[in-house]
Wavefront OBJ file of the C-alpha trace (Angstrom):
o trace
v 3.812 -21.098 8.939
v 5.780 -20.330 5.644
v 4.163 -22.920 2.988
v 2.017 -20.818 0.095
v -1.560 -22.081 0.916
v -4.655 -21.285 -1.172
v -7.442 -18.747 -0.753
v -10.945 -19.293 -1.508
v -13.512 -16.485 -2.162
v -16.211 -18.857 -0.716
v -13.766 -18.281 2.655
v -13.881 -14.193 2.437
v -17.302 -14.459 1.695
v -18.504 -16.716 4.401
v -16.783 -13.841 6.847
v -18.137 -11.022 5.296
v -21.772 -11.430 3.817
v -23.726 -12.009 7.657
v -21.057 -9.252 9.170
v -22.403 -6.708 7.014
v -26.305 -7.312 6.469
v -26.949 -7.273 10.322
v -25.379 -3.584 9.793
v -27.815 -2.956 6.934
v -24.637 -2.661 4.425
v -26.107 -5.791 1.150
v -23.038 -7.786 -0.254
v -23.057 -9.314 -3.428
v -20.388 -10.777 -5.276
v -19.426 -11.332 -9.232
v -17.189 -14.452 -8.855
v -16.235 -14.624 -12.645
v -12.566 -16.178 -11.217
v -13.496 -19.889 -13.243
v -12.299 -21.307 -9.303
v -9.008 -20.420 -9.373
v -7.038 -19.979 -6.392
v -4.595 -17.216 -5.155
v -1.164 -18.094 -4.367
v 0.546 -17.017 -0.236
v -0.317 -16.962 2.730
v -3.922 -17.832 4.284
v -3.974 -15.680 6.812
v -2.379 -12.904 5.510
v -4.523 -12.888 2.283
v -8.037 -13.134 3.446
v -6.696 -10.055 6.353
v -5.659 -8.018 3.492
v -9.020 -9.039 1.668
v -11.138 -8.699 4.698
v -9.970 -5.175 5.356
v -11.560 -3.526 2.084
v -14.989 -4.878 2.688
v -14.888 -3.854 6.431
v -14.019 -0.219 5.414
v -16.642 -0.321 2.504
v -18.810 -1.091 4.865
v -18.116 1.978 7.398
v -18.090 4.250 3.650
v -21.247 2.041 2.689
v -23.096 3.269 6.079
v -22.732 6.935 4.761
v -24.098 6.540 1.563
v -25.800 4.083 -0.160
v -25.621 0.644 1.479
v -24.407 -1.901 -0.414
v -21.077 -3.989 -1.079
v -19.959 -5.605 -4.648
v -17.161 -8.211 -4.219
v -15.766 -9.039 -7.925
v -12.877 -11.260 -8.757
v -11.710 -12.186 -12.027
v -8.585 -13.726 -13.416
v -6.498 -11.087 -15.115
v -3.194 -12.585 -16.058
v -1.054 -13.859 -13.777
v -3.521 -12.689 -10.806
v -6.292 -13.096 -9.221
v -7.744 -9.863 -8.575
v -10.633 -8.710 -6.042
v -12.161 -5.415 -6.677
v -13.960 -4.440 -3.552
v -16.957 -1.449 -4.811
v -18.938 0.583 -2.389
v -22.018 2.900 -2.439
v -20.445 5.467 -0.016
v -19.656 9.291 -0.492
v -16.449 8.754 -1.642
v -12.252 9.601 -0.975
v -11.790 13.040 -1.053
v -9.229 13.731 -3.766
v -6.937 15.628 -1.141
v -7.127 12.217 1.136
v -5.813 10.020 -1.947
v -2.627 10.480 -2.004
v -2.207 9.223 2.032
v -4.864 6.256 2.071
v -1.900 3.500 2.782
v 0.069 6.339 5.562
v 0.185 4.817 8.540
v -2.588 6.154 11.051
v -4.080 8.738 8.850
v -8.154 7.893 8.494
v -10.895 9.800 7.510
v -13.232 7.599 9.641
v -14.303 10.180 12.478
v -12.504 9.744 16.576
v -13.145 5.790 17.745
v -13.874 4.372 14.737
v -10.896 3.521 13.036
v -6.709 3.536 14.155
v -6.110 4.140 10.420
v -3.919 1.021 9.961
v -6.179 -0.971 8.043
v -4.851 -0.224 4.655
v -1.161 0.038 5.571
v -1.231 -3.157 6.845
v -3.274 -4.910 3.598
v -0.730 -3.122 1.246
v 2.199 -4.703 3.049
v 0.433 -8.029 3.318
v -0.597 -7.892 -0.313
v 3.290 -6.887 -0.729
v 4.566 -10.056 1.231
v 2.410 -12.622 -1.009
v 3.375 -10.887 -4.116
v 0.494 -9.000 -5.102
v -0.339 -5.425 -4.475
v -3.090 -2.994 -3.418
v -4.086 0.082 -5.234
v -7.406 2.422 -4.912
v -9.044 3.534 -8.579
v -9.787 6.381 -7.968
v -10.964 6.883 -11.784
v -14.045 3.998 -10.752
v -17.173 5.630 -10.679
v -17.943 4.406 -7.347
v -14.893 3.989 -4.554
v -13.217 1.068 -5.564
v -10.265 -0.568 -4.042
v -8.309 -3.897 -5.898
v -6.118 -6.148 -4.311
v -3.967 -8.524 -7.224
v -2.498 -12.154 -5.845
v -0.889 -14.378 -7.597
v -2.592 -17.389 -9.148
v -1.616 -20.543 -7.883
v 1.071 -21.947 -9.877
v 1.258 -18.319 -11.862
v 3.610 -15.508 -12.232
v 3.568 -11.852 -9.634
v 0.537 -10.086 -11.029
v 1.502 -6.682 -12.341
v -0.880 -4.447 -11.880
v -3.837 -3.927 -14.973
v -4.532 -0.067 -15.806
v -3.798 3.361 -13.669
v -3.684 3.011 -10.139
l 1 2 3 4 5 6 7 8 9 10 11 12 13 14 15 16 17 18 19 20 21 22 23 24 25 26 27 28 29 30 31 32 33 34 35 36 37 38 39 40 41 42 43 44 45 46 47 48 49 50 51 52 53 54 55 56 57 58 59 60 61 62 63 64 65 66 67 68 69 70 71 72 73 74 75 76 77 78 79 80 81 82 83 84 85 86 87 88 89 90 91 92 93 94 95 96 97 98 99 100 101 102 103 104 105 106 107 108 109 110 111 112 113 114 115 116 117 118 119 120 121 122 123 124 125 126 127 128 129 130 131 132 133 134 135 136 137 138 139 140 141 142 143 144 145 146 147 148 149 150 151 152 153 154 155 156 157 158
C-alpha cells in the first residue's frame, strides 16, 4: 500500500523497551515532539527507526549499557536521535557505515545491511539518516517529514 500513514513514538518504544532491558541495556525516551506525527509508510519508517536502537543495544553491551531516544520537531521534520553508551565508531569506519555488507560487529552478530536498508527506507519516505560524528556519544539521527510538512532538511553537519 502506497498510502501514507502515521508513526508514533509509542509504536517504536513499545517494540524496544522489553527487548533491550531483558539484555541488560536501559532505554530512556526524551520526547519533545509535542505529539507530532511522522508522515510516510509506517512499516518502512518503523523498520528504519528500530534498526538504530538494535545497533545501539549491541554497541552498549560493549560499553555503558544505556540507550537514549530523543524526539523533537525541527522545522518540517520529526527528528529521532538514538544515542548509546557504546565505545563509539572509529574514524576509519565512519565513511563506510551505510555500505552494504560492511559491519564492525564480530562474526555472527551482524550482516552489514541494517544501516544500508534503514537509509534507503528513510530516503524513500523523503527523510534522511545520518551519523552525528561530532556528538559526545554515538548518535544516529533519522529525520522524516511531519504530517502535512515539507521534505526535511538535515540540521547541522552530517
